[in-house]
C-alpha positions as CSV (number, residue, x, y, z in Angstrom):
1,M,-0.4,-0.5,0.0
2,N,1.2,3.0,-0.8
3,E,1.9,6.0,1.5
4,M,1.7,10.0,1.1
5,V,4.3,12.1,2.5
6,Y,4.9,16.3,2.4
7,G,7.4,19.0,2.7
8,R,10.4,19.4,1.3
9,N,13.1,17.4,3.5
10,S,10.5,14.3,3.5
11,F,10.2,14.4,-0.1
12,D,13.9,14.8,-0.6
13,E,14.9,11.7,1.2
14,A,11.9,9.8,0.0
15,L,13.4,10.9,-3.5
16,R,17.0,9.9,-2.9
17,S,15.8,6.5,-1.3
18,G,13.5,5.9,-4.4
19,R,10.7,5.1,-2.8
20,V,8.5,8.4,-4.6
21,R,5.7,7.6,-7.5
22,K,4.2,10.4,-8.0
23,A,4.0,13.9,-6.9
24,Y,1.7,17.0,-6.4
25,L,3.2,20.0,-7.3
26,L,2.3,23.7,-7.1
27,K,2.4,25.4,-10.8
28,D,5.3,27.3,-9.9
29,S,7.5,24.3,-7.6
30,S,11.4,24.2,-8.1
31,Y,10.6,20.2,-8.3
32,I,9.0,20.3,-11.6
33,S,12.0,19.7,-13.5
34,L,13.5,17.5,-11.1
35,C,10.2,15.2,-11.8
36,K,11.0,15.3,-15.4
37,K,14.4,14.1,-15.4
38,K,14.0,11.4,-12.9
39,H,10.6,10.8,-15.0
40,I,8.3,10.7,-11.9
41,P,5.0,11.1,-12.7
42,F,3.9,14.3,-11.0
43,E,0.0,16.6,-11.4
44,I,-0.2,20.3,-10.4
45,C,-2.2,21.3,-7.9
46,E,-3.8,24.2,-6.2
47,R,-2.6,25.1,-2.7
48,K,-5.8,24.7,-1.3
49,T,-6.0,20.9,-3.1
50,L,-2.8,20.6,-1.6
51,D,-4.0,21.8,1.6
52,Q,-6.9,19.1,2.1
53,M,-4.5,16.4,1.0
54,S,-2.5,17.1,4.1
55,D,-4.7,17.9,6.5
56,H,-3.7,21.7,6.1
57,K,0.0,20.7,7.6
58,N,2.6,22.5,6.3
59,H,3.7,20.5,3.0
60,Q,5.7,23.2,1.7
61,G,3.9,22.9,-1.7
62,V,5.2,19.6,-2.4
63,I,3.5,16.2,-0.9
64,A,4.4,12.7,-2.7
65,E,2.6,9.3,-3.2
66,T,5.6,7.0,-2.0
67,E,6.2,3.4,-1.7
68,A,5.0,1.9,1.7
69,Y,8.1,2.5,4.6
70,E,9.7,-0.9,5.2
71,L,9.3,-2.4,8.6
72,Y,12.3,-4.5,9.5
73,P,12.8,-7.9,11.8
74,L,13.8,-7.4,14.7
75,E,16.6,-9.2,14.2
76,A,17.8,-6.4,12.1
77,L,18.6,-3.7,14.8
78,L,20.5,-6.3,16.7
79,K,24.6,-5.6,17.5
80,E,26.9,-7.7,18.9
81,E,28.6,-5.0,21.7
82,N,27.6,-1.4,22.2
83,G,23.9,-1.4,20.1
84,L,21.4,1.0,21.4
85,I,17.5,0.3,20.8
86,V,14.5,2.8,21.6
87,A,11.5,0.2,22.6
88,L,8.3,2.8,22.5
89,D,5.4,1.2,25.0
90,S,2.1,2.2,23.5
91,L,2.9,5.3,22.1
92,K,0.2,7.1,20.4
93,D,1.3,10.7,19.5
94,P,2.6,10.8,15.9
95,Q,4.9,13.9,16.8
96,N,6.1,12.0,19.7
97,L,7.0,9.3,17.3
98,G,8.6,11.8,14.7
99,T,10.9,13.4,17.2
100,I,12.2,9.8,18.6
101,V,13.0,9.3,14.5
102,R,14.7,12.0,14.6
103,T,17.0,12.3,17.4
104,V,18.0,8.2,17.0
105,D,19.0,8.9,13.3
106,V,20.7,11.5,15.0
107,V,22.8,9.6,18.1
108,G,23.2,7.1,15.3
109,A,21.0,4.3,17.1
110,D,20.5,1.2,16.0
111,G,16.7,1.5,15.5
112,I,13.0,1.7,17.4
113,I,10.2,-1.1,18.5
114,Y,6.8,-0.8,18.3
115,K,4.5,-3.1,19.1
116,K,1.8,-3.5,16.1
117,H,-1.7,-2.8,18.1
118,N,-2.5,-0.2,20.6
119,S,0.6,2.2,19.4
120,V,1.0,4.9,16.6
121,K,2.4,4.3,13.6
122,V,4.6,5.6,10.8
123,N,2.5,8.2,8.6
124,A,2.8,11.2,7.2
125,T,2.9,13.0,10.0
126,V,5.8,11.1,11.4
127,A,7.9,11.2,8.8
128,K,6.9,15.5,7.8
129,V,8.2,15.7,11.8
130,A,11.4,13.3,11.2
131,S,12.5,15.6,8.4
132,G,13.9,12.5,6.4
133,A,14.9,10.4,9.1
134,L,12.9,8.1,8.7
135,E,14.2,6.7,5.5
136,Y,17.3,6.2,8.0
137,V,15.9,4.6,11.1
138,K,15.1,0.9,11.1
139,I,11.5,0.2,13.0
140,A,10.6,-3.8,13.9
141,E,6.6,-3.9,14.5
142,V,6.5,-6.3,16.9
143,V,3.3,-7.9,18.5
144,N,3.9,-8.7,21.7
145,L,6.8,-6.0,23.3
146,T,7.2,-8.1,26.4
147,A,8.6,-10.5,24.1
148,A,10.5,-9.4,22.2
149,L,12.3,-7.7,25.3
150,K,12.9,-11.4,26.8
151,K,14.7,-11.8,23.2
152,L,16.4,-9.3,23.6
153,K,17.9,-10.0,26.6
154,E,18.6,-13.2,25.3
155,K,21.5,-11.7,23.1
156,G,23.1,-9.8,25.5
157,Y,21.1,-6.4,26.1
158,W,20.6,-4.9,29.6
159,I,16.4,-3.2,29.3
160,V,16.6,0.3,31.2
161,G,12.8,1.5,31.2
162,A,11.9,5.6,31.6
163,A,9.9,5.6,34.2
164,G,9.2,9.2,36.6
165,E,9.7,7.1,40.0
166,A,12.0,5.4,39.6
167,K,14.5,6.2,42.5
168,Q,17.7,5.5,40.2
169,S,19.2,8.4,38.3
170,Y,19.2,8.2,34.3
171,D,22.5,9.0,34.3
172,S,23.8,6.8,37.1
173,V,23.6,3.2,34.9
174,D,26.4,1.8,32.4
175,Y,25.4,2.8,29.1
176,K,28.8,1.3,27.4
177,R,27.1,-2.2,26.6
178,N,24.0,-3.8,24.7
179,I,20.8,-0.9,25.9
180,V,17.4,-0.9,25.3
181,L,15.9,2.2,26.1
182,V,12.4,1.8,27.0
183,I,10.0,4.9,27.0
184,G,6.1,4.8,28.0
185,A,3.4,6.3,26.4
186,E,1.5,9.5,26.8
187,G,0.4,10.1,30.3
188,E,0.6,6.1,31.4
189,G,4.3,5.4,31.1
190,I,5.8,1.8,30.9
191,S,2.8,-1.2,31.4
192,R,3.7,-3.4,34.5
193,L,4.5,-6.2,32.4
194,V,7.2,-4.3,30.3
195,K,8.5,-2.9,33.7
196,E,9.1,-6.3,35.1
197,E,11.1,-7.2,32.0
198,C,13.6,-3.7,32.6
199,D,16.6,-4.3,34.2
200,Y,17.4,-1.0,35.2
201,L,13.9,1.6,36.2
202,V,15.5,5.1,35.7
203,S,14.1,8.8,36.3
204,I,15.1,12.2,35.0
205,P,15.1,14.6,37.6
206,N,12.5,17.4,37.8
207,N,12.4,20.3,39.6
208,G,9.9,22.0,38.2
209,H,5.9,21.6,38.9
210,I,4.4,19.0,35.9
211,D,4.6,15.1,36.4
212,S,7.6,14.7,33.6
213,L,8.7,15.7,30.4
214,N,7.5,14.0,27.1
215,A,8.1,11.3,26.3
216,S,9.8,12.3,22.9
217,V,12.1,14.3,25.6
218,A,12.9,12.1,27.5
219,A,13.9,9.5,25.2
220,G,16.5,12.9,23.9
221,V,17.9,13.1,27.0
222,M,18.8,9.4,28.3
223,L,19.8,9.2,24.0
224,Y,22.1,11.8,24.0
225,Q,23.1,9.8,28.3
226,V,24.6,7.2,26.7
227,L,25.9,8.7,23.5
228,K,28.1,11.2,26.1
229,D,29.1,7.8,28.4
230,R,30.1,6.0,25.4
231,Q,32.8,9.1,23.9
232,Q,33.8,9.1,27.3
233,G,35.0,5.7,27.3
């Protein structure tokens, strides 16, 4: 099944990966000559048509119909040493997923796991927020996250879950080994069964008045802590 992506960065990366099947452009778009050169079918549209196609998101005058994003088997994310995977437990907001995808690419992590059911999926909003990073990040969709974490532990990964109530600080863990960072659902956190699979439950210090950080912000803080630890040797 084809998908729709919108915005220049998403279009450029989908074009680079060869996934664009048709483009929808404004009449003065700089992409017209490029589509002609690459023999990509395109349709000239009014701005209001692009607004409707993108549900009035910021499409920047370009929308592409693309081949569906390729999902990977869990095994494709594994490394023998210093592996780094982000596992998402029932995340619902595509903005959060898109931001996490972008951060995963920036820090050089190996990919993302999310549940097949009761979770946000890769869609046009995710692709737009990820600003092209979706083309480089491996995502595995699993039926049972608990079972996936068990399998990762058998492969030598240590599971670190972000939990606001945890007593251990996120920066006190030894991240210089194979790591899975678990981020919970917005407002709900990590489920009980997933918590039971975690080797560490950690929290990020909170000196403010709200309960916890946004899921994508928490993921970013923890990913950069892993990066910092590993760079320091």
